[in-house]
mmCIF file of the N, C-alpha and C atoms, coordinates in Angstrom:
data_MODEL
# 
_entry.id   MODEL 
# 
loop_
_atom_site.group_PDB 
_atom_site.id 
_atom_site.type_symbol 
_atom_site.label_atom_id 
_atom_site.label_alt_id 
_atom_site.label_comp_id 
_atom_site.label_asym_id 
_atom_site.label_entity_id 
_atom_site.label_seq_id 
_atom_site.pdbx_PDB_ins_code 
_atom_site.Cartn_x 
_atom_site.Cartn_y 
_atom_site.Cartn_z 
_atom_site.occupancy 
_atom_site.B_iso_or_equiv 
_atom_site.pdbx_formal_charge 
_atom_site.auth_seq_id 
_atom_site.auth_comp_id 
_atom_site.auth_asym_id 
_atom_site.auth_atom_id 
_atom_site.pdbx_PDB_model_num 
ATOM 1   N N  . MET A 1 1  ? -20.449 -7.820  6.427   1.00 0.00 ? 1  MET A N  1 
ATOM 2   C CA . MET A 1 1  ? -19.831 -9.110  6.267   1.00 0.00 ? 1  MET A CA 1 
ATOM 3   C C  . MET A 1 1  ? -18.394 -9.029  6.787   1.00 0.00 ? 1  MET A C  1 
ATOM 4   N N  . GLU A 1 2  ? -18.017 -10.016 7.573   1.00 0.00 ? 2  GLU A N  1 
ATOM 5   C CA . GLU A 1 2  ? -16.677 -10.045 8.128   1.00 0.00 ? 2  GLU A CA 1 
ATOM 6   C C  . GLU A 1 2  ? -15.688 -10.590 7.099   1.00 0.00 ? 2  GLU A C  1 
ATOM 7   N N  . GLN A 1 3  ? -14.564 -9.912  6.970   1.00 0.00 ? 3  GLN A N  1 
ATOM 8   C CA . GLN A 1 3  ? -13.547 -10.356 6.016   1.00 0.00 ? 3  GLN A CA 1 
ATOM 9   C C  . GLN A 1 3  ? -12.649 -11.401 6.676   1.00 0.00 ? 3  GLN A C  1 
ATOM 10  N N  . LYS A 1 4  ? -12.153 -12.318 5.858   1.00 0.00 ? 4  LYS A N  1 
ATOM 11  C CA . LYS A 1 4  ? -11.210 -13.312 6.356   1.00 0.00 ? 4  LYS A CA 1 
ATOM 12  C C  . LYS A 1 4  ? -9.904  -12.624 6.691   1.00 0.00 ? 4  LYS A C  1 
ATOM 13  N N  . LYS A 1 5  ? -9.233  -13.138 7.711   1.00 0.00 ? 5  LYS A N  1 
ATOM 14  C CA . LYS A 1 5  ? -7.927  -12.625 8.086   1.00 0.00 ? 5  LYS A CA 1 
ATOM 15  C C  . LYS A 1 5  ? -6.915  -13.748 7.950   1.00 0.00 ? 5  LYS A C  1 
ATOM 16  N N  . PHE A 1 6  ? -5.733  -13.375 7.479   1.00 0.00 ? 6  PHE A N  1 
ATOM 17  C CA . PHE A 1 6  ? -4.668  -14.337 7.281   1.00 0.00 ? 6  PHE A CA 1 
ATOM 18  C C  . PHE A 1 6  ? -3.438  -13.887 8.050   1.00 0.00 ? 6  PHE A C  1 
ATOM 19  N N  . LEU A 1 7  ? -2.684  -14.826 8.500   1.00 0.00 ? 7  LEU A N  1 
ATOM 20  C CA . LEU A 1 7  ? -1.427  -14.554 9.171   1.00 0.00 ? 7  LEU A CA 1 
ATOM 21  C C  . LEU A 1 7  ? -0.301  -14.946 8.226   1.00 0.00 ? 7  LEU A C  1 
ATOM 22  N N  . MET A 1 8  ? 0.565   -13.990 7.892   1.00 0.00 ? 8  MET A N  1 
ATOM 23  C CA . MET A 1 8  ? 1.686   -14.295 7.011   1.00 0.00 ? 8  MET A CA 1 
ATOM 24  C C  . MET A 1 8  ? 2.852   -13.381 7.331   1.00 0.00 ? 8  MET A C  1 
ATOM 25  N N  . GLU A 1 9  ? 4.024   -13.810 6.958   1.00 0.00 ? 9  GLU A N  1 
ATOM 26  C CA . GLU A 1 9  ? 5.207   -12.996 7.165   1.00 0.00 ? 9  GLU A CA 1 
ATOM 27  C C  . GLU A 1 9  ? 5.375   -12.053 5.978   1.00 0.00 ? 9  GLU A C  1 
ATOM 28  N N  . VAL A 1 10 ? 5.713   -10.798 6.264   1.00 0.00 ? 10 VAL A N  1 
ATOM 29  C CA . VAL A 1 10 ? 5.955   -9.811  5.216   1.00 0.00 ? 10 VAL A CA 1 
ATOM 30  C C  . VAL A 1 10 ? 7.251   -9.076  5.528   1.00 0.00 ? 10 VAL A C  1 
ATOM 31  N N  . THR A 1 11 ? 7.839   -8.528  4.489   1.00 0.00 ? 11 THR A N  1 
ATOM 32  C CA . THR A 1 11 ? 9.043   -7.729  4.665   1.00 0.00 ? 11 THR A CA 1 
ATOM 33  C C  . THR A 1 11 ? 8.640   -6.355  5.198   1.00 0.00 ? 11 THR A C  1 
ATOM 34  N N  . PRO A 1 12 ? 9.591   -5.591  5.720   1.00 0.00 ? 12 PRO A N  1 
ATOM 35  C CA . PRO A 1 12 ? 9.270   -4.229  6.164   1.00 0.00 ? 12 PRO A CA 1 
ATOM 36  C C  . PRO A 1 12 ? 8.690   -3.367  5.039   1.00 0.00 ? 12 PRO A C  1 
ATOM 37  N N  . ASP A 1 13 ? 9.183   -3.539  3.808   1.00 0.00 ? 13 ASP A N  1 
ATOM 38  C CA . ASP A 1 13 ? 8.650   -2.775  2.678   1.00 0.00 ? 13 ASP A CA 1 
ATOM 39  C C  . ASP A 1 13 ? 7.204   -3.159  2.383   1.00 0.00 ? 13 ASP A C  1 
ATOM 40  N N  . GLU A 1 14 ? 6.904   -4.453  2.442   1.00 0.00 ? 14 GLU A N  1 
ATOM 41  C CA . GLU A 1 14 ? 5.539   -4.905  2.204   1.00 0.00 ? 14 GLU A CA 1 
ATOM 42  C C  . GLU A 1 14 ? 4.597   -4.389  3.290   1.00 0.00 ? 14 GLU A C  1 
ATOM 43  N N  . LYS A 1 15 ? 5.068   -4.384  4.517   1.00 0.00 ? 15 LYS A N  1 
ATOM 44  C CA . LYS A 1 15 ? 4.261   -3.869  5.635   1.00 0.00 ? 15 LYS A CA 1 
ATOM 45  C C  . LYS A 1 15 ? 3.958   -2.390  5.435   1.00 0.00 ? 15 LYS A C  1 
ATOM 46  N N  . GLU A 1 16 ? 4.962   -1.635  5.013   1.00 0.00 ? 16 GLU A N  1 
ATOM 47  C CA . GLU A 1 16 ? 4.760   -0.207  4.766   1.00 0.00 ? 16 GLU A CA 1 
ATOM 48  C C  . GLU A 1 16 ? 3.740   0.018   3.648   1.00 0.00 ? 16 GLU A C  1 
ATOM 49  N N  . LEU A 1 17 ? 3.803   -0.795  2.591   1.00 0.00 ? 17 LEU A N  1 
ATOM 50  C CA . LEU A 1 17 ? 2.842   -0.676  1.497   1.00 0.00 ? 17 LEU A CA 1 
ATOM 51  C C  . LEU A 1 17 ? 1.424   -0.991  1.980   1.00 0.00 ? 17 LEU A C  1 
ATOM 52  N N  . LEU A 1 18 ? 1.260   -2.065  2.733   1.00 0.00 ? 18 LEU A N  1 
ATOM 53  C CA . LEU A 1 18 ? -0.063  -2.417  3.256   1.00 0.00 ? 18 LEU A CA 1 
ATOM 54  C C  . LEU A 1 18 ? -0.617  -1.306  4.147   1.00 0.00 ? 18 LEU A C  1 
ATOM 55  N N  . GLU A 1 19 ? 0.232   -0.746  4.999   1.00 0.00 ? 19 GLU A N  1 
ATOM 56  C CA . GLU A 1 19 ? -0.214  0.349   5.865   1.00 0.00 ? 19 GLU A CA 1 
ATOM 57  C C  . GLU A 1 19 ? -0.577  1.586   5.053   1.00 0.00 ? 19 GLU A C  1 
ATOM 58  N N  . ALA A 1 20 ? 0.170   1.866   3.994   1.00 0.00 ? 20 ALA A N  1 
ATOM 59  C CA . ALA A 1 20 ? -0.132  3.019   3.148   1.00 0.00 ? 20 ALA A CA 1 
ATOM 60  C C  . ALA A 1 20 ? -1.483  2.837   2.460   1.00 0.00 ? 20 ALA A C  1 
ATOM 61  N N  . ILE A 1 21 ? -1.764  1.623   1.992   1.00 0.00 ? 21 ILE A N  1 
ATOM 62  C CA . ILE A 1 21 ? -3.052  1.350   1.346   1.00 0.00 ? 21 ILE A CA 1 
ATOM 63  C C  . ILE A 1 21 ? -4.187  1.509   2.353   1.00 0.00 ? 21 ILE A C  1 
ATOM 64  N N  . ARG A 1 22 ? -4.002  0.969   3.541   1.00 0.00 ? 22 ARG A N  1 
ATOM 65  C CA . ARG A 1 22 ? -5.037  1.094   4.571   1.00 0.00 ? 22 ARG A CA 1 
ATOM 66  C C  . ARG A 1 22 ? -5.264  2.559   4.941   1.00 0.00 ? 22 ARG A C  1 
ATOM 67  N N  . ASN A 1 23 ? -4.186  3.306   5.107   1.00 0.00 ? 23 ASN A N  1 
ATOM 68  C CA . ASN A 1 23 ? -4.320  4.728   5.441   1.00 0.00 ? 23 ASN A CA 1 
ATOM 69  C C  . ASN A 1 23 ? -5.027  5.491   4.336   1.00 0.00 ? 23 ASN A C  1 
ATOM 70  N N  . TYR A 1 24 ? -4.730  5.148   3.101   1.00 0.00 ? 24 TYR A N  1 
ATOM 71  C CA . TYR A 1 24 ? -5.408  5.791   1.974   1.00 0.00 ? 24 TYR A CA 1 
ATOM 72  C C  . TYR A 1 24 ? -6.904  5.502   2.022   1.00 0.00 ? 24 TYR A C  1 
ATOM 73  N N  . ASN A 1 25 ? -7.252  4.238   2.227   1.00 0.00 ? 25 ASN A N  1 
ATOM 74  C CA . ASN A 1 25 ? -8.669  3.862   2.265   1.00 0.00 ? 25 ASN A CA 1 
ATOM 75  C C  . ASN A 1 25 ? -9.405  4.546   3.409   1.00 0.00 ? 25 ASN A C  1 
ATOM 76  N N  . ILE A 1 26 ? -8.753  4.696   4.546   1.00 0.00 ? 26 ILE A N  1 
ATOM 77  C CA . ILE A 1 26 ? -9.372  5.360   5.697   1.00 0.00 ? 26 ILE A CA 1 
ATOM 78  C C  . ILE A 1 26 ? -9.565  6.847   5.422   1.00 0.00 ? 26 ILE A C  1 
ATOM 79  N N  . SER A 1 27 ? -8.589  7.483   4.793   1.00 0.00 ? 27 SER A N  1 
ATOM 80  C CA . SER A 1 27 ? -8.623  8.931   4.629   1.00 0.00 ? 27 SER A CA 1 
ATOM 81  C C  . SER A 1 27 ? -9.356  9.413   3.381   1.00 0.00 ? 27 SER A C  1 
ATOM 82  N N  . TYR A 1 28 ? -9.689  8.511   2.473   1.00 0.00 ? 28 TYR A N  1 
ATOM 83  C CA . TYR A 1 28 ? -10.327 8.915   1.217   1.00 0.00 ? 28 TYR A CA 1 
ATOM 84  C C  . TYR A 1 28 ? -11.607 9.676   1.503   1.00 0.00 ? 28 TYR A C  1 
ATOM 85  N N  . PRO A 1 29 ? -11.909 10.780  0.885   1.00 0.00 ? 29 PRO A N  1 
ATOM 86  C CA . PRO A 1 29 ? -11.200 11.468  -0.181  1.00 0.00 ? 29 PRO A CA 1 
ATOM 87  C C  . PRO A 1 29 ? -10.258 12.559  0.315   1.00 0.00 ? 29 PRO A C  1 
ATOM 88  N N  . ASP A 1 30 ? -10.194 12.797  1.633   1.00 0.00 ? 30 ASP A N  1 
ATOM 89  C CA . ASP A 1 30 ? -9.401  13.921  2.138   1.00 0.00 ? 30 ASP A CA 1 
ATOM 90  C C  . ASP A 1 30 ? -7.920  13.822  1.815   1.00 0.00 ? 30 ASP A C  1 
ATOM 91  N N  . GLY A 1 31 ? -7.333  12.648  1.906   1.00 0.00 ? 31 GLY A N  1 
ATOM 92  C CA . GLY A 1 31 ? -5.910  12.511  1.659   1.00 0.00 ? 31 GLY A CA 1 
ATOM 93  C C  . GLY A 1 31 ? -5.603  12.047  0.258   1.00 0.00 ? 31 GLY A C  1 
ATOM 94  N N  . TYR A 1 32 ? -6.577  12.181  -0.628  1.00 0.00 ? 32 TYR A N  1 
ATOM 95  C CA . TYR A 1 32 ? -6.504  11.518  -1.919  1.00 0.00 ? 32 TYR A CA 1 
ATOM 96  C C  . TYR A 1 32 ? -5.191  11.633  -2.662  1.00 0.00 ? 32 TYR A C  1 
ATOM 97  N N  . PRO A 1 33 ? -4.753  12.788  -3.203  1.00 0.00 ? 33 PRO A N  1 
ATOM 98  C CA . PRO A 1 33 ? -3.619  12.584  -4.100  1.00 0.00 ? 33 PRO A CA 1 
ATOM 99  C C  . PRO A 1 33 ? -2.337  12.207  -3.383  1.00 0.00 ? 33 PRO A C  1 
ATOM 100 N N  . GLN A 1 34 ? -2.104  12.732  -2.183  1.00 0.00 ? 34 GLN A N  1 
ATOM 101 C CA . GLN A 1 34 ? -0.837  12.471  -1.504  1.00 0.00 ? 34 GLN A CA 1 
ATOM 102 C C  . GLN A 1 34 ? -0.707  11.007  -1.074  1.00 0.00 ? 34 GLN A C  1 
ATOM 103 N N  . LEU A 1 35 ? -1.722  10.467  -0.432  1.00 0.00 ? 35 LEU A N  1 
ATOM 104 C CA . LEU A 1 35 ? -1.613  9.091   0.038   1.00 0.00 ? 35 LEU A CA 1 
ATOM 105 C C  . LEU A 1 35 ? -1.660  8.085   -1.103  1.00 0.00 ? 35 LEU A C  1 
ATOM 106 N N  . LEU A 1 36 ? -2.435  8.365   -2.125  1.00 0.00 ? 36 LEU A N  1 
ATOM 107 C CA . LEU A 1 36 ? -2.462  7.471   -3.285  1.00 0.00 ? 36 LEU A CA 1 
ATOM 108 C C  . LEU A 1 36 ? -1.106  7.487   -3.986  1.00 0.00 ? 36 LEU A C  1 
ATOM 109 N N  . TRP A 1 37 ? -0.537  8.670   -4.163  1.00 0.00 ? 37 TRP A N  1 
ATOM 110 C CA . TRP A 1 37 ? 0.782   8.786   -4.787  1.00 0.00 ? 37 TRP A CA 1 
ATOM 111 C C  . TRP A 1 37 ? 1.819   8.016   -3.979  1.00 0.00 ? 37 TRP A C  1 
ATOM 112 N N  . PHE A 1 38 ? 1.780   8.155   -2.649  1.00 0.00 ? 38 PHE A N  1 
ATOM 113 C CA . PHE A 1 38 ? 2.748   7.485   -1.782  1.00 0.00 ? 38 PHE A CA 1 
ATOM 114 C C  . PHE A 1 38 ? 2.638   5.966   -1.914  1.00 0.00 ? 38 PHE A C  1 
ATOM 115 N N  . ALA A 1 39 ? 1.418   5.435   -1.895  1.00 0.00 ? 39 ALA A N  1 
ATOM 116 C CA . ALA A 1 39 ? 1.230   3.989   -2.024  1.00 0.00 ? 39 ALA A CA 1 
ATOM 117 C C  . ALA A 1 39 ? 1.704   3.496   -3.391  1.00 0.00 ? 39 ALA A C  1 
ATOM 118 N N  . GLN A 1 40 ? 1.422   4.268   -4.438  1.00 0.00 ? 40 GLN A N  1 
ATOM 119 C CA . GLN A 1 40 ? 1.856   3.876   -5.774  1.00 0.00 ? 40 GLN A CA 1 
ATOM 120 C C  . GLN A 1 40 ? 3.375   3.903   -5.892  1.00 0.00 ? 40 GLN A C  1 
ATOM 121 N N  . GLU A 1 41 ? 4.013   4.881   -5.264  1.00 0.00 ? 41 GLU A N  1 
ATOM 122 C CA . GLU A 1 41 ? 5.487   4.945   -5.278  1.00 0.00 ? 41 GLU A CA 1 
ATOM 123 C C  . GLU A 1 41 ? 6.083   3.732   -4.576  1.00 0.00 ? 41 GLU A C  1 
ATOM 124 N N  . LEU A 1 42 ? 5.536   3.366   -3.430  1.00 0.00 ? 42 LEU A N  1 
ATOM 125 C CA . LEU A 1 42 ? 6.033   2.190   -2.717  1.00 0.00 ? 42 LEU A CA 1 
ATOM 126 C C  . LEU A 1 42 ? 5.887   0.943   -3.587  1.00 0.00 ? 42 LEU A C  1 
ATOM 127 N N  . PHE A 1 43 ? 4.737   0.802   -4.216  1.00 0.00 ? 43 PHE A N  1 
ATOM 128 C CA . PHE A 1 43 ? 4.504   -0.350  -5.086  1.00 0.00 ? 43 PHE A CA 1 
ATOM 129 C C  . PHE A 1 43 ? 5.487   -0.372  -6.247  1.00 0.00 ? 43 PHE A C  1 
ATOM 130 N N  . ASP A 1 44 ? 5.640   0.765   -6.920  1.00 0.00 ? 44 ASP A N  1 
ATOM 131 C CA . ASP A 1 44 ? 6.549   0.837   -8.063  1.00 0.00 ? 44 ASP A CA 1 
ATOM 132 C C  . ASP A 1 44 ? 7.983   0.499   -7.650  1.00 0.00 ? 44 ASP A C  1 
ATOM 133 N N  . ASN A 1 45 ? 8.400   0.939   -6.479  1.00 0.00 ? 45 ASN A N  1 
ATOM 134 C CA . ASN A 1 45 ? 9.759   0.666   -6.017  1.00 0.00 ? 45 ASN A CA 1 
ATOM 135 C C  . ASN A 1 45 ? 9.981   -0.801  -5.684  1.00 0.00 ? 45 ASN A C  1 
ATOM 136 N N  . MET A 1 46 ? 8.897   -1.520  -5.414  1.00 0.00 ? 46 MET A N  1 
ATOM 137 C CA . MET A 1 46 ? 9.028   -2.934  -5.077  1.00 0.00 ? 46 MET A CA 1 
ATOM 138 C C  . MET A 1 46 ? 9.068   -3.835  -6.305  1.00 0.00 ? 46 MET A C  1 
ATOM 139 N N  . LEU A 1 47 ? 8.657   -3.336  -7.459  1.00 0.00 ? 47 LEU A N  1 
ATOM 140 C CA . LEU A 1 47 ? 8.690   -4.145  -8.668  1.00 0.00 ? 47 LEU A CA 1 
ATOM 141 C C  . LEU A 1 47 ? 10.119  -4.441  -9.079  1.00 0.00 ? 47 LEU A C  1 
ATOM 142 N N  . ARG A 1 48 ? 10.342  -5.620  -9.577  1.00 0.00 ? 48 ARG A N  1 
ATOM 143 C CA . ARG A 1 48 ? 11.694  -6.031  -9.940  1.00 0.00 ? 48 ARG A CA 1 
ATOM 144 C C  . ARG A 1 48 ? 11.951  -5.899  -11.439 1.00 0.00 ? 48 ARG A C  1 
ATOM 145 N N  . GLN A 1 49 ? 11.027  -5.365  -12.171 1.00 0.00 ? 49 GLN A N  1 
ATOM 146 C CA . GLN A 1 49 ? 11.232  -5.238  -13.608 1.00 0.00 ? 49 GLN A CA 1 
ATOM 147 C C  . GLN A 1 49 ? 11.755  -3.833  -13.944 1.00 0.00 ? 49 GLN A C  1 
ATOM 148 N N  . PRO A 1 50 ? 12.565  -3.732  -14.975 1.00 0.00 ? 50 PRO A N  1 
ATOM 149 C CA . PRO A 1 50 ? 13.077  -2.395  -15.340 1.00 0.00 ? 50 PRO A CA 1 
ATOM 150 C C  . PRO A 1 50 ? 11.984  -1.527  -15.946 1.00 0.00 ? 50 PRO A C  1 
ATOM 151 N N  . TYR A 1 51 ? 12.112  -0.241  -15.729 1.00 0.00 ? 51 TYR A N  1 
ATOM 152 C CA . TYR A 1 51 ? 11.191  0.708   -16.342 1.00 0.00 ? 51 TYR A CA 1 
ATOM 153 C C  . TYR A 1 51 ? 11.615  0.985   -17.767 1.00 0.00 ? 51 TYR A C  1 
ATOM 154 N N  . ILE A 1 52 ? 10.659  1.145   -18.651 1.00 0.00 ? 52 ILE A N  1 
ATOM 155 C CA . ILE A 1 52 ? 10.978  1.425   -20.057 1.00 0.00 ? 52 ILE A CA 1 
ATOM 156 C C  . ILE A 1 52 ? 10.509  2.818   -20.393 1.00 0.00 ? 52 ILE A C  1 
# 
């Protein structure tokens, strides 16, 4: 099944996160902990709420 594609503007940080997620999905399971950790770090850094 073909997935829908959307055109939207993203920030450089958002683009890096999307690319990290795609790279993780492509490399799974070989790149598992490193690429997953990297994508999670990018996501966590983009959140605007304080850590408790």
